N, C-alpha and C positions, 0 to 999 in steps of 0.2 A: 259377138254375143256377150263375152266377158266384160267388155267395156260398157255395154249398155246395162248390164246387171250391176256393175259397180256404180254407174251413174244413178241407177234407181236407188240403191242402198244409201249412198252418200247424199244424194239429192233429197230423199225423204227425211233423213236426219237433219239436214240443214234447214229444210222447210219447217219441220216440227219445232226446232229451236228458235227460229226467227219468229214464227207465229206465237209461240209461247211468250217470248220476250215482248212482243207487241201487246199481247193481252194483259200481261202483268204490269208492265211499265207504262202502257199507253193510256192516253186520255183524249181520244179523238172525238170531237163534238159532231153530232149528227145534224144535218140541216133541218130535221123535223123531229118531233117527239112521237114515239110510238104510243098510240092511245091505249089507255087501260093499264099499261105497264110502266109508264113514266120513265122510259129509257131515253136519256138525252146524249149519251156518249158511249163509245166502245172502249173497253179497257178498264182496269181497276186502279191505275195510278198508284201503285204500291211497290213493295219490294218482295223478293222471294222469301225473306225471313217472316214477314207478316202474312204472306200468302200460304205458308207452310210448304216445306220442301217435298213432302209426299204428294201434295196436289200439283206441284210443279212437275214432278216426274210423271204423274198420270197424264197431265196435259201434254207434255212432250211425246209420250208414247202414243196417245190417241191421235194427235195431229200428224205425227210421223206415220202412223198406220194408215190413215186416210190418204196421205200423200203417196205412200208406197203403193197402195192399190191403184191410184190413178196414174202414177208414173209407169207402173207395170203394164197397165192397159195401153197407154199411149205409145210406149216404146216397144211393146209387144215382146217382152222378155220371157213371158210364160213362167214366172215364178209361181203364179197362181194358175192352176189349170182351169180351162174353160169347159 
């Protein structure tokens, strides 16, 4: 159980950092344009300095939190009681 809980904690943090880097540095073109919103790519194609460090921290925390919830559910570590 301790190994699974460690995997959940470290995995959530790694996923949060990786997705944050993808969102900040990424510029992935979409094969279609979302009508009305004119969204043509995913990511901001910028740096953390221009994005603001506080926003980077909030993005890491929120994405890690979502990953933590799903990893806890799939690995059944019961950090969050059901």
